[in-house]
C-alpha positions in Angstrom: 52.7 133.7 -44.6 52.4 131.0 -47.4 53.9 131.3 -50.7 54.7 129.4 -53.7 58.5 129.6 -55.1 58.4 128.4 -59.0 60.8 128.4 -61.8 60.9 128.2 -65.5 62.2 124.9 -66.5 62.9 122.4 -69.2 64.2 125.0 -71.6 67.2 123.3 -73.0 66.7 121.7 -76.8 68.1 118.6 -78.0 71.9 118.5 -77.0 71.8 122.2 -75.7 71.3 122.5 -72.0 69.7 125.5 -70.3 69.9 125.9 -66.5 70.4 123.7 -63.8 66.8 122.0 -63.5 68.0 119.0 -61.2 69.3 121.6 -58.6 66.6 124.1 -58.8 63.9 121.2 -58.2 65.2 120.8 -54.7 64.5 124.3 -54.0 61.2 125.3 -55.5 57.6 124.2 -55.1 56.2 124.6 -58.6 57.7 124.1 -62.0 56.7 125.9 -65.4 58.2 123.5 -67.9 58.8 124.4 -71.7 56.3 122.7 -74.0 58.5 122.2 -77.3 57.6 125.9 -78.8 60.0 128.4 -77.1 62.1 125.4 -75.9 62.2 121.9 -74.7 61.6 118.6 -76.7 59.9 115.3 -75.9 62.8 113.8 -74.0 63.6 117.0 -71.9 59.9 117.5 -71.3 59.6 113.6 -70.3 62.6 114.0 -68.1 61.6 117.1 -66.3 58.0 115.9 -65.7 59.5 112.6 -64.0 61.8 115.0 -61.9 58.9 117.0 -60.9 56.9 114.1 -59.8 59.9 112.6 -57.8 60.4 115.8 -55.7 56.7 116.3 -55.3 56.6 119.6 -57.2 53.4 121.1 -58.9 53.8 120.8 -63.0 52.7 123.6 -65.0 53.0 124.1 -68.7 54.8 127.0 -69.8 53.5 128.0 -73.3 55.1 130.6 -75.8 55.5 131.4 -79.4 56.8 128.8 -81.9 60.2 130.6 -81.7 62.9 128.3 -80.6 65.6 130.8 -82.1 64.7 133.6 -80.3 63.5 131.7 -77.2 60.0 132.7 -77.3 61.0 136.4 -76.6 60.3 138.0 -79.9 56.8 139.3 -80.7 55.1 137.3 -83.3 52.0 138.6 -85.3 49.5 135.4 -85.3 46.0 135.4 -85.8 44.4 134.6 -82.2 42.3 131.6 -83.5 45.4 130.1 -84.7 47.5 131.2 -81.6 44.7 129.4 -79.4 45.7 126.1 -81.1 49.0 126.7 -80.3 48.3 126.9 -76.6 46.1 123.9 -76.8 48.9 121.9 -78.4 51.3 122.8 -75.9 49.1 122.0 -72.8 48.1 118.6 -74.4 51.7 117.7 -75.2 52.9 118.4 -71.5 49.6 116.9 -70.3 50.4 113.6 -72.3 53.9 113.2 -70.4 52.4 113.8 -67.2 49.7 111.1 -67.7 52.3 108.5 -68.5 54.6 109.2 -65.7 51.5 109.5 -63.2 51.6 113.3 -62.5 49.3 115.7 -63.6 49.0 119.6 -64.6 48.2 121.8 -62.0 48.7 125.1 -63.7 49.8 127.0 -66.9 51.6 130.3 -67.7 52.5 132.3 -70.7 56.1 132.6 -71.7 57.9 135.5 -72.8 56.6 137.8 -75.7 53.5 135.8 -75.6 52.9 136.6 -72.1 53.8 140.1 -72.2 51.5 140.6 -75.3 48.6 138.7 -73.8 49.1 140.8 -70.4 48.5 143.9 -72.2 45.8 143.1 -74.6 42.3 142.1 -73.3 41.2 141.2 -76.9 44.3 138.9 -77.3 44.3 137.4 -73.8 40.4 136.5 -74.3 40.6 133.6 -76.9 44.0 132.1 -75.3 42.3 131.9 -72.0 39.3 130.5 -73.5 41.2 127.7 -74.8 43.0 127.1 -71.6 39.6 126.7 -69.9 38.3 124.5 -72.7 41.3 122.3 -72.4 40.7 122.2 -68.4 38.6 124.3 -66.3 40.2 123.3 -63.2 43.8 124.3 -64.3 45.4 127.3 -62.4 46.5 130.1 -64.6 49.9 131.7 -63.0 50.6 135.3 -64.5 52.2 138.3 -63.5 49.6 141.2 -62.7 47.5 141.7 -65.8 44.0 143.0 -65.6 43.5 141.7 -69.1 44.4 138.1 -68.1 42.4 138.2 -64.6 39.3 139.5 -66.6 39.6 136.7 -69.0 40.0 134.2 -66.4 37.1 135.4 -64.2 34.7 135.0 -67.2 35.7 131.5 -67.6 35.9 130.5 -64.0 39.7 129.9 -63.7 41.5 130.8 -60.9 44.6 133.0 -61.2 47.7 132.8 -59.1 49.5 136.2 -59.5 53.2 135.9 -59.6 56.0 138.3 -58.5 58.9 138.2 -61.0 61.7 139.0 -58.9 64.3 139.6 -61.3 62.2 141.8 -63.7 61.2 145.4 -63.7 57.6 146.5 -63.5 55.9 149.7 -65.0 53.4 151.8 -62.8 50.7 149.7 -64.0 52.2 146.4 -62.9 53.1 145.3 -66.2 56.5 143.9 -67.0 58.7 146.5 -68.9 60.2 145.5 -72.3 63.4 143.6 -72.1 64.9 145.9 -74.5 65.2 148.6 -72.0 68.2 149.1 -69.7 67.9 147.1 -66.4 64.7 145.6 -67.4 66.1 142.4 -66.1 67.8 142.7 -62.6 71.0 140.6 -62.7 72.4 141.8 -59.4 71.4 139.1 -56.7 71.6 141.6 -53.9 69.1 143.9 -55.8 66.7 140.6 -56.4 66.7 139.9 -52.8 66.2 143.4 -51.6 63.0 143.3 -53.9 61.9 140.2 -52.5 62.3 141.6 -49.0 60.3 144.5 -49.9 57.7 142.4 -51.3 57.4 140.1 -48.1 57.6 142.9 -45.8 54.9 145.2 -47.3 53.7 143.6 -50.3 55.1 146.2 -52.7 57.5 146.6 -55.6 59.4 149.7 -56.7 58.6 150.0 -60.3 60.9 151.1 -63.3 60.1 154.8 -62.8 60.9 154.7 -59.1 57.2 154.5 -57.4 56.2 151.9 -55.0 53.0 150.0 -56.5 51.0 147.3 -54.6 52.0 143.7 -55.6 49.2 141.2 -54.7 51.1 137.8 -55.5 50.9 134.7 -54.1 53.9 133.2 -55.9 57.7 134.2 -56.5 59.3 133.4 -59.8 62.8 132.7 -60.7 64.0 132.5 -64.1 66.0 129.1 -64.4 68.1 130.2 -67.5 69.5 133.3 -65.1 73.1 132.9 -64.4 73.4 132.0 -60.7 69.8 131.0 -60.6 70.3 128.0 -58.1 72.0 130.2 -55.4 69.8 132.8 -55.9 67.0 130.5 -55.3 68.4 129.2 -52.3 68.8 132.6 -50.8 65.4 133.5 -51.7 63.9 130.4 -50.1 66.0 131.4 -46.8 64.7 134.8 -46.9 61.1 133.5 -46.8 61.8 130.9 -44.1 63.7 133.3 -42.2 60.9 135.7 -42.1 58.4 132.9 -40.9 57.0 132.2 -44.3 56.0 128.8 -45.5 56.8 127.5 -49.1 54.0 125.5 -50.4 53.1 124.3 -54.1 50.7 126.7 -56.3 47.9 124.1 -56.2 47.6 124.1 -52.3 47.8 127.8 -52.2 44.7 127.8 -54.4 42.6 125.0 -53.2 
């Protein structure tokens, strides 16, 4: 089994640090980097891009709502055309730092509330994915399970790398449950490892209501801002490798 192990990185802001990016870079194969809207700033973006390049790690743009105070996790009502320009703005910002450093964008993903809304709404996903395709028709869309995003990507000829969020609860349709619900974020490391083992063994996840659903994913995501993320990442990497799996960057999986 070949699988990507990725994390959301570069999510500090100015003097405020978030997560342990340097340590996670030693474990993961792909990085999703905040582009200044929900987190990140020019210096953090530049630093994170260079760390990814030095580590041979795929570089992805993690685009979200313009919501630093809420970390991009609060829904915002923004006209789709305007929102599409926000997506292009963030892709362009990270691509610029990548070009200067000698790296390249391999993939992108939608962060937080923006990702949840696009995943559940085909009318919202359509203009956002169209903007991504217009920016770079070769970029890979990294996404949790979503018919809305997958359908829009197919229409524009974009590849989708479905990602399993190891520490987030799913509903029966394969969408992430809202964070306001109890236990929507799985914080117990043992339970996260159990979910990863189940996914690796039979390609399923136990959803919020208790049923097992199919999870056709080629990547596992860890949130870099989660307490104990580095140790958990090490354990998940070991779990994959002990089961005979090979960890490879997202671009190699989708080549």
